C-alpha positions in Angstrom: -9.7 8.2 -6.1 -9.6 4.4 -5.0 -6.4 2.8 -3.9 -5.4 -0.6 -3.1 -3.0 -1.9 -0.3 -1.1 -4.9 -0.2 1.2 -5.7 2.6 2.8 -8.4 4.9 2.3 -9.4 8.6 5.3 -10.2 11.0 5.9 -13.8 12.1 3.5 -14.7 14.7 1.2 -12.1 13.6 -2.0 -13.7 15.3 -0.3 -13.7 18.8 1.7 -10.5 18.5 -1.4 -8.4 17.2 -3.3 -9.3 20.4 -2.4 -6.2 22.4 -3.3 -3.8 19.6 -6.4 -5.5 17.9 -8.9 -3.3 19.7 -7.4 0.0 18.7 -6.9 -1.2 15.2 -10.4 -2.4 14.8 -11.8 0.7 16.2 -9.5 2.8 13.8 -10.7 0.9 11.0 -14.4 1.4 11.7 -13.9 5.0 12.0 -12.0 5.2 8.6 -15.1 2.9 7.3 -17.7 5.3 8.6 -15.7 8.2 7.3 -15.9 6.7 4.0 -12.1 6.4 3.5 -12.1 2.4 3.9 -14.0 0.3 1.6 -12.3 -2.9 3.1 -9.2 -4.3 4.6 -8.2 -7.9 5.9 -5.7 -10.5 6.0 -5.2 -13.5 3.9 -6.5 -16.8 5.2 -2.7 -17.5 6.6 -2.4 -14.2 8.0 0.6 -13.5 6.0 -0.5 -10.5 4.0 -2.9 -7.6 4.3 -5.3 -6.5 1.5 -7.3 -3.3 1.6 -9.3 -0.9 -0.7 -9.4 2.9 0.2 -11.1 5.8 -1.3 -9.3 8.9 -0.7 -8.2 12.3 -2.3 -4.6 11.3 -2.5 -2.0 8.5 -2.2 -0.6 10.5 0.6 -3.7 10.4 2.6 -3.9 6.6 2.3 -0.2 6.3 3.3 -0.5 8.7 6.6 -3.6 6.6 7.6 -1.7 3.1 7.4 1.4 4.9 8.9 -0.7 5.7 11.9 -2.2 2.4 12.3 -1.3 0.8 15.4 -0.3 -2.3 13.4 2.2 -0.4 11.5 3.6 1.5 14.3 4.1 -1.6 16.3 5.5 -4.0 13.6 2.6 -6.1 13.0 2.6 -5.0 9.5 6.1 -5.1 8.3 5.5 -3.9 4.6 3.2 -2.1 2.8 2.5 -0.9 -0.8 -0.1 1.4 -1.8 -1.3 1.6 -5.4 -3.8 4.0 -7.3 -6.5 1.6 -8.8 -8.9 1.8 -11.6 -11.7 -0.4 -10.9 -13.1 -1.7 -14.4 -16.6 -2.5 -13.2 
């Protein structure tokens, strides 16, 4: 199943994410290699994050997101995950 993620960043996210960025990117790289992550990134203003996942369940994606260093340290302030049907 595919899932979309939409979320928000904290104020001053570009500065506040700096100590966690390497760990965050390494985790994303691993999820991509494992086939779980299709794409993920910020909006141009770095106010929101958008992602697409391929997973067995919503709970699997939620666990991955909640274990991300950005979530654990308040860089992502809110996330919503939805099952997604790709039309084409």
